[in-house]
C-alpha positions in Angstrom: 0.0 0.0 0.0 2.8 2.4 0.9 4.6 1.7 -2.4 1.4 2.4 -4.4 0.8 5.7 -2.6 4.4 6.8 -3.3 4.1 6.1 -7.0 0.8 8.1 -7.3 2.3 11.1 -5.6 5.3 10.9 -7.9 3.1 10.9 -11.0 1.2 13.9 -9.7 4.5 15.7 -9.2 5.5 14.8 -12.8 2.2 16.2 -14.1 2.6 19.4 -12.1 6.1 19.8 -13.6 4.7 19.3 -17.2 1.9 21.8 -16.5 4.4 24.4 -15.3 6.5 23.8 -18.5 3.4 24.3 -20.7 2.5 27.5 -18.9 6.0 28.9 -19.5 5.7 28.0 -23.2 2.2 29.6 -23.4 3.5 32.8 -21.6 6.4 32.9 -24.1 4.0 32.6 -27.0 1.7 35.3 -25.7 4.7 37.6 -25.2 5.9 36.9 -28.7 2.5 37.7 -30.1 2.3 41.0 -28.1 5.7 42.0 -29.4 4.7 41.2 -33.0 1.5 43.2 -32.7 3.3 46.2 -31.3 5.8 46.0 -34.2 3.0 45.7 -36.7 1.2 48.8 -35.3 4.5 50.7 -35.5 5.4 49.8 -39.0 2.1 48.9 -40.9 0.6 51.3 -43.4 -3.1 51.3 -44.5 -3.3 51.9 -48.3 -6.5 54.0 -47.9 -4.6 56.4 -45.6 -1.9 56.9 -48.1 -4.3 58.3 -50.7 -4.2 62.1 -51.4 -7.0 63.8 -49.4 -8.7 64.9 -52.6 -9.0 61.2 -53.8 -10.4 60.1 -50.5 -12.9 62.9 -50.5 -14.0 61.9 -54.1 -14.5 58.3 -52.9 -16.7 59.6 -50.1 -18.7 61.6 -52.6 -19.3 58.5 -54.7 -20.5 56.7 -51.6 -22.8 59.6 -50.9 -24.4 59.4 -54.4 -25.0 55.6 -54.0 -26.1 55.6 -50.4 -28.0 58.8 -49.8 -31.5 58.4 -48.5 -33.8 60.6 -46.5 -33.1 60.0 -42.9 -33.9 61.4 -39.5 -31.4 62.2 -36.7 -29.6 59.3 -35.2 -30.1 57.0 -38.2 -27.1 56.2 -40.4 -28.0 56.4 -44.1 -25.5 58.5 -45.9 -21.8 58.9 -46.2 -21.8 62.0 -44.0 -23.4 59.9 -41.3 -21.0 57.0 -41.4 -17.6 58.3 -42.6 -16.8 60.5 -39.6 -17.3 57.6 -37.2 -14.5 55.5 -38.8 -11.4 57.4 -37.6 -10.2 60.9 -36.8 -8.5 61.2 -40.2 -11.7 60.4 -42.1 -13.7 62.7 -39.9 -11.3 65.6 -40.7 -11.6 64.8 -44.4 -15.4 64.7 -44.2 -15.6 68.0 -42.3 -13.4 69.5 -45.0 -15.6 68.3 -47.8 -18.6 70.6 -48.0 -20.3 68.8 -50.8 -20.7 65.7 -48.5 -23.1 67.7 -46.3 -25.1 69.4 -49.1 -27.9 66.7 -49.1 -30.2 66.2 -46.1 -33.5 64.5 -45.7 -35.6 64.6 -42.5 -38.8 63.0 -41.5 -39.8 66.1 -39.7 -42.8 64.9 -37.6 -40.9 61.8 -36.3 -37.8 63.8 -35.6 -39.7 66.3 -33.5 -40.9 63.5 -31.2 -37.2 62.4 -30.7 -35.7 65.9 -30.4 -37.5 68.3 -28.1 -37.6 72.1 -28.2 -35.1 73.4 -30.8 -32.6 70.5 -30.9 -33.9 69.4 -34.3 -33.3 72.9 -35.8 -29.8 72.9 -34.3 -29.1 69.5 -35.7 -30.2 70.7 -39.2 -28.3 73.9 -39.0 -25.1 72.2 -37.8 -25.3 69.7 -40.6 -25.9 72.2 -43.4 -23.3 74.5 -41.8 -20.7 72.0 -42.9 -21.8 72.5 -46.5 -20.4 76.0 -46.5 -21.5 77.8 -49.7 -22.5 74.6 -51.6 -26.0 74.4 -53.2 -28.3 72.3 -51.1 -30.6 69.4 -51.8 -33.2 69.1 -49.1 -36.1 66.7 -48.4 -38.7 67.2 -45.7 -41.7 65.0 -45.0 -44.5 64.7 -42.5 -47.0 62.0 -42.1 -48.8 62.9 -38.9 -50.8 66.1 -38.8 -51.0 66.3 -35.0 -47.2 66.3 -34.5 -46.2 68.5 -37.5 -45.1 71.9 -36.4 -45.2 73.8 -39.7 -43.8 77.1 -38.2 -40.6 75.2 -37.3 -40.1 73.8 -40.8 -40.9 77.2 -42.2 -38.1 78.7 -40.2 -35.6 76.1 -41.5 -36.6 76.5 -45.1 -36.5 80.3 -45.0 -33.2 80.3 -43.2 -31.5 78.2 -45.9 -33.6 79.3 -49.0 -30.7 81.2 -50.6 -28.7 78.0 -50.9 -31.5 75.5 -51.8 -31.1 74.1 -55.4 -33.4 71.1 -55.0 -36.3 70.8 -52.6 -38.6 67.8 -52.0 -41.7 68.1 -49.8 -44.1 65.4 -48.6 -46.9 67.1 -46.6 -50.6 68.0 -46.6 -52.1 70.9 -48.5 -53.0 72.5 -45.2 -49.4 72.5 -44.1 -47.9 73.7 -47.4 -49.9 76.9 -47.0 -48.1 77.6 -43.8 -44.6 77.4 -45.1 -44.5 80.8 -46.8 -43.3 79.3 -50.1 -44.9 82.1 -52.1 -43.1 84.8 -50.2 -39.6 83.2 -49.7 -36.8 84.2 -52.1 -35.3 81.0 -53.6 -32.4 82.5 -55.4 -30.9 79.4 -57.0 -33.8 76.9 -56.7 -34.0 74.8 -59.9 -36.0 71.7 -59.0 -39.0 71.0 -56.8 -40.5 67.6 -56.0 -43.9 68.2 -54.4 -46.1 65.4 -52.9 -49.1 66.5 -50.8 -52.6 65.3 -50.1 -55.7 66.9 -48.8 -55.8 67.5 -45.1 -58.6 65.9 -43.1 -60.9 68.9 -43.1 -64.3 69.9 -44.6 -63.1 73.4 -45.3 -62.2 74.4 -48.8 -58.7 75.8 -48.5 -58.8 77.4 -51.9 -55.9 77.9 -54.3 -52.3 78.2 -53.2 -49.4 80.1 -54.7 -46.0 78.5 -54.6 -42.4 79.5 -55.5 -43.4 82.9 -57.1 -39.9 84.2 -56.1 -37.8 81.4 -57.6 -36.5 82.8 -60.9 -34.4 79.7 -61.8 -37.1 77.1 -61.1 -37.6 75.0 -64.3 -38.0 71.4 -63.2 -41.1 70.3 -61.3 -42.3 66.9 -60.2 -45.7 67.0 -58.6 -48.3 64.5 -57.3 -51.2 66.5 -56.0 -54.7 65.6 -54.9 -57.8 67.8 -54.6 -56.1 71.2 -54.6 -55.5 74.1 -56.9 -51.8 75.1 -57.1 -50.3 78.1 -58.9 -46.7 78.0 -60.0 -44.6 80.2 -62.1 -45.6 77.9 -65.0 -44.0 80.0 -67.8 -40.6 79.2 -66.3 -40.9 75.4 -66.5 -39.0 73.4 -69.0 -39.6 70.0 -67.4 -42.6 68.6 -65.6 -43.4 65.1 -64.2 -46.7 64.3 -62.6 -50.3 63.4 -63.0 -52.5 65.2 -65.5 -56.3 65.1 -65.4 -56.7 67.8 -68.1 -54.6 69.6 -70.7 -54.2 73.0 -69.1 -50.5 72.4 -68.6 -50.0 72.8 -72.4 -51.4 76.3 -72.1 -49.9 77.3 -68.7 -46.3 76.2 -69.6 -45.4 77.4 -73.1 -41.7 76.8 -72.6 -42.1 73.2 -71.5 -39.5 71.0 -73.3 -39.9 67.7 -71.4 -43.0 66.1 -70.0 -43.4 62.8 -68.1 -47.0 62.3 -67.2 -49.8 60.0 -66.2 -52.9 61.1 -68.1 -56.0 60.1 -66.0 -59.0 62.2 -67.0 -62.5 61.8 -65.7 -64.6 59.4 -67.7 -67.0 62.1 -68.9 -64.3 64.8 -69.5 -64.0 66.3 -73.0 -61.0 68.3 -74.3 -60.2 70.6 -77.1 -57.1 70.1 -79.2 -53.8 71.6 -77.9 -50.7 72.6 -79.8 -47.4 73.0 -78.0 -44.6 74.3 -80.2 -41.6 73.6 -77.8 -42.2 70.2 -76.3 -39.3 67.9 -77.4 -39.6 64.9 -75.1 -42.8 63.2 -74.1 -43.1 60.1 -71.8 -46.6 58.8 -71.1 -46.1 56.6 -68.1 -49.8 55.6 -67.7 -52.6 56.3 -70.1 -56.2 56.6 -69.0 -58.4 53.5 -69.5 -61.5 55.4 -70.7 -62.2 56.2 -74.3 -60.8 59.7 -73.9 -57.8 58.5 -71.9 -55.3 58.7 -74.8 -53.6 62.1 -74.6 -52.1 61.9 -78.2 -55.5 62.3 -79.8 -55.7 65.9 -78.5 -52.1 67.0 -79.1 -50.1 68.6 -81.9 -46.3 68.6 -81.1 -44.3 69.8 -84.1 -41.0 70.0 -82.1 -41.2 66.5 -80.6 -37.9 64.5 -80.8 -38.5 61.7 -78.3 -41.8 59.7 -77.7 -42.0 57.0 -75.0 -45.3 55.3 -74.3 -44.7 53.0 -71.3 -48.0 51.2 -71.5 -49.2 51.0 -75.1 -52.9 50.3 -75.6 -54.9 49.6 -78.8 -56.3 53.2 -78.5 -52.8 54.6 -78.3 -51.7 52.8 -81.5 -54.8 53.9 -83.3 -54.0 57.5 -82.4 -50.3 57.4 -83.4 -50.6 57.8 -87.2 -53.1 60.7 -87.0 -50.9 62.4 -84.3 -47.7 62.0 -86.5 -49.5 63.3 -89.6 -50.8 66.3 -87.6 -47.5 67.1 -85.9 -45.0 66.2 -88.6 -42.4 66.0 -85.8 -38.7 65.5 -86.3 -39.0 62.4 -84.2 -35.6 60.8 -83.5 -36.5 58.3 -80.8 -39.6 56.2 -80.2 -40.3 53.6 -77.5 -43.4 51.5 -77.7 -45.0 48.2 -76.5 -45.1 45.3 -78.9 -48.6 44.0 -78.2 -51.1 42.7 -80.8 -52.3 46.2 -81.7 -48.8 47.1 -82.8 -48.9 44.4 -85.6 -51.9 46.0 -87.1 -50.8 49.6 -86.9 -47.0 49.4 -87.5 -47.2 50.0 -91.3 -49.5 53.0 -90.7 -47.3 55.1 -88.5 -43.7 53.9 -89.1 -43.4 55.2 -92.7 -44.1 58.7 -91.3 -40.8 58.6 -89.5 -38.5 57.2 -92.2 -36.5 60.5 -92.7 -35.7 61.2 -89.0 -35.9 58.1 -86.8 -32.6 57.0 -85.2 -33.6 55.0 -82.2 -36.3 52.4 -81.7 -37.3 50.4 -78.6 -40.0 47.7 -78.7 -40.8 46.3 -75.3 -43.4 43.9 -73.9 -43.4 41.9 -77.1 -46.1 39.3 -76.7 -45.2 35.6 -77.0 -45.0 34.5 -80.6 -44.4 38.0 -81.9 -40.6 37.9 -81.8 -40.5 36.8 -85.5 -42.5 39.8 -86.5 -39.9 42.2 -85.2 -36.9 39.9 -86.0 -37.6 40.6 -89.6 -35.1 43.0 -91.2 -37.7 44.2 -93.7 -39.4 46.0 -90.7 -36.4 48.3 -90.3 -34.6 48.4 -93.7 -36.8 51.3 -94.9 -35.3 53.4 -92.1 -31.6 53.8 -92.9 -31.1 56.4 -90.2 -31.9 53.9 -87.4 -28.6 53.5 -85.4 -30.0 52.0 -82.1 -32.5 49.2 -81.9 -33.8 47.5 -78.7 -36.3 44.6 -78.6 -37.5 43.2 -75.2 -39.1 39.8 -75.6 -39.9 37.6 -72.6 -40.0 34.2 -74.5 -37.6 32.2 -76.6 -36.7 33.2 -80.2 -35.4 31.2 -83.2 -31.5 31.4 -83.3 -31.6 31.4 -87.1 -34.2 34.3 -87.1 -31.9 36.3 -84.8 -28.8 35.7 -86.9 -30.5 36.4 -90.2 -31.8 39.6 -88.7 -28.3 40.8 -87.6 -27.1 40.4 -91.2 -30.1 42.2 -92.5 -29.8 45.4 -90.4 -26.1 46.1 -90.8 -26.8 49.9 -90.8 -27.7 49.5 -87.1 -24.8 50.4 -84.8 -26.3 49.3 -81.5 -28.6 46.2 -81.1 -30.0 44.9 -77.8 -32.2 41.8 -77.5 -33.4 41.3 -74.0 -35.2 38.0 -73.1 -35.5 35.3 -70.5 -34.0 32.6 -72.8 -31.0 30.7 -71.5 -27.7 31.5 -73.2 -27.1 28.0 -74.6 -28.8 28.9 -77.9 -25.6 31.0 -78.6 -23.8 27.7 -79.2 -26.3 26.4 -81.7 -25.0 26.0 -85.3 -26.9 28.1 -87.8 -26.5 28.5 -91.6 -27.8 31.8 -93.1 -27.6 33.5 -96.5 -25.7 36.7 -96.5 -25.6 38.3 -100.0 -24.5 35.6 -102.4 -22.8 33.4 -99.8 -24.0 31.0 -97.1 -22.4 31.4 -93.7 -22.3 28.5 -91.2 -21.3 28.8 -87.6 -22.5 29.0 -84.1 -24.7 31.9 -83.1 -21.9 33.3 -81.1 -19.6 33.3 -84.1 -22.2 35.1 -86.2 -22.5 37.7 -83.4 -18.7 38.1 -83.4 -18.7 38.7 -87.1 -21.4 41.4 -86.9 -19.5 42.9 -83.9 -16.3 43.0 -85.9 -18.2 44.9 -88.6 -18.9 47.7 -86.1 -22.2 46.7 -84.4 -22.4 46.9 -80.6 -24.5 43.8 -79.6 -26.2 43.0 -76.3 -28.1 39.7 -76.1 -29.3 38.6 -72.7 -31.2 39.7 -69.6 -31.3 43.2 -68.0 -28.4 42.1 -65.8 -26.1 40.1 -68.1 -25.0 40.2 -71.7 -24.6 36.6 -72.9 -23.0 37.8 -76.1 
């Protein structure tokens, strides 16, 4: 028994010695690691910190353009929010880059709940103070009438009005009357985005004057419900918004670009309007009633670009009369490729054969790809340099290749579809002049590309060609 106890005690002593040795090794390793980390901190360089300050500031500005969104205090959503928190060097660069602070968006009613008394105004003024003399892009919104203090927002806008170049407002028509926008001098204001709805009140608030002292205002985007708004219409060169009548064509004689939803009342009737200066027209949503197509009422002799996002049968029926009336120098046209197009195409396209340079056909119905992948559709228009066809289904590889050889005058061709890219490896034989050319679709594309055509075949995200 005595001998066994002695042996166990000896083994324990041996283990204790081994543990002590391992602890010394661990301590040595930890000390070596600490020494190496200290040496690294003393000698390491970070590439981003070696860039010239101007380059770093430019990177911050790119980040601002990508990441800017309207925010309220204490939420990080822009470069100016995040960059100063990284390190002292970046903070100094940010504070020395006024353009980084020239855009600000505040959910005003929510922010008032978070920041009592005048803290919100101090926050805004401090932010914009970093912008120095830079033109400002500001956005203010309010969703809750009971917490919106219009006099406080009015003070902010009037204080910074001389520097505001772009202003976006999301409020009620009651509140907008309290902002003094008709009396404030907006020296450099160029663009306004205005979204407001009727306040919950039975009182008729009457018309409202806005931005009468903004001599440079020319770009207006507006979604307004149930109110009468008076702008310096004669200044406008661009308008985007909802139209229920055609008065804009009278009020804004200098309008050059219009993006609109035309949604008239079912029983409304309109007289014809001629606008001599409108060059670009985008109809984003036509009315569904019989009088809902705006083209039937318009004469636009200066029109260069026409884009009809949702093309109906009524729209196609109105195209040829509209083009005959206007005789526009139309350079670009974008239309839908539905059934109605097939019936009307030969009616309106010949009216554009002397000027048309760019064509986009989208929403091509299944089975109609072969109609547009027919070079005889576009050969009568030698000035066409850019052609885009958007087709959700599959197309015949041979039709596509034959089409490319038939429209060699086109310099840029895009065919967007949901087809898989494997058809590019199909072997196709086509006639080109007096010879027959055999090869994969990809090789045919390469041949057309070598001849000077820029070709994109694939989805919106990837060019398989």
